[in-house]
N, C-alpha and C positions, 0 to 999 in steps of 0.2 A: 504492500499499499504505498504510496506517494504521500512528504508530509502533508500537501495539500490537499488531500483526501482523506486524512486520520483525523479519526475519530475521536472525541473528547470529552472526560462523565468528568466529575467533581473530584471522583478521586484522582484520575489522571490528566491536569487541565494542562497538561506543556505548558504551562506556566514558573519559572523560574530565577531568583531573584542571585546575585552574584556574591561574590567574595566583595565586590566592588561598590554593590547597592546600585548596579544596574540590571531592567526587568528584560526577557526574552522571555519568546514566545517559538516552541520549536525550532531554538535554536539559531533564531532569527530576534536580533534585536527590535524591542519597542522602543523607537524615536517620539513617540508623540508626544510635546512637555505636556497637556491634561490629560492623555491617559496615562504617562507617568503616575504625576498627580494624584489620580483617580485611584493608582495601583498602590501605591505609598500611602495614602491614608484611607483606604479599604484592607488594610493592611493586619491580623489580631493573632496570638499567638490563641493555639488550642489544646487540647488535651494531647497527654504523649509527647510533646515535644513539638510537633507539627504545626503552618500556619493557615488558615483557611484566611480568605482574601474573600469580601463583602464586597460587594459592587449594587448596590440597590435594597432587590429581595435574590439577586441571585448569588450563588457563594459557591466558592471553589476551593482545593488544597493548592498550597503551592511550596513548589519540593525548592527553602532556601539551603544557601552554601555562605555558612559563616554566620558574620550579626544579623539579624531581619531588618533590622535598625539603623540609621547613622544619625551620629550627633552633629548637628548643623551648624550650633551655637551654642555660647555657656556663658549664661545671665549672673551676672553680681546682684546677691541677695542678700540680705541679712538672714545671716546662720549660712552659708555660706553658698554656691557655686546652683544653677538652677543649668539645665540639660535641655536646650529646644531636637527635637527629634522628626528625622523626613515624615510623619504623618500628619508635619505639627501640633502636638502636643507639645508640653512642657514638664517636667518632674524635676525634684530636689536630685542633686546628684549621690548615688549612693557609696559614699567615699570608700565603704569595704568590700566592694565590689570591680574597682577599679583595678585593669591589669595591662600590659602591653600583651598582644599576640603576636603568633609567628611572621607576621611580616612589619612589627615593628611601630602599629598603628594601636593608641590606644579606643580601648573599650571597657563599658561599663552594663550593669546592671540594672534594665526595664520593666516596665507592666509589675511590678511589686514583684522580678526576681527572675519572670515566667520568661524573658527573651534578652540578648543582648543587641550595643547597641556598640555601634564601629564612631570614632571619631574621624570625624574632617580635619585637614592640617590646619585647617582656621578655629577650629572648636579646641584641637590640643594648643595651640599659639593659647590663646585666649584662656584655659585652663592654665596656664605657667604662672601667674600668681599663687597659688595655692600651692603648689610643686614644691618641693623644698631639696635639697638633698643631703644625708647623710652625713656625720664620718666617716662612717665605715657606706660610703659611697650607693647605699640604695637610695632609689629615691621613694617619698614621701607623698601626698594627700596632707596638708594644715588646714584641719578647717576648724570651728569653733567646737567641737564635738568628739578631736580627740585631731589624733596625724596615726592615718591610717599609709602603711608599706602599699606599696604599686607592685602588686605581682609579674611575675616575668615569663614566659615560656618556660622557662626550666626547671621553677618551681613549683611545686605541686600544691 
């Protein structure tokens, strides 16, 4: 069966979100800005570590490689930084969840710990005022609630 005539189901939608936050359908990039925005806003964590895409009354499961959300900016707020996500929501940064992925990008837990978000370069730069290097050379996130070591890929 050719890609053009492939039949999709809610379980096998042909939709994929790659490690860099790009959407794909049947291995073809999704390029229309409004479609990308709709997909970003409709993505939700589901049970069992899966992700569902909701658009109106329709929904389907989506394959997600790596972090499901992108941190697009960091806001300074009383009590610590807030992260703005690719789905146009914002939440307080969970300092204990901050880590560095295998590509060297910062990630954090979001959606009450049900998903991960990967920081854009701009967002990593915006987080810099809260980061500090300790005497041991390790980086920590300094918040009013305490210091949180930033986990790296070689740490468990």
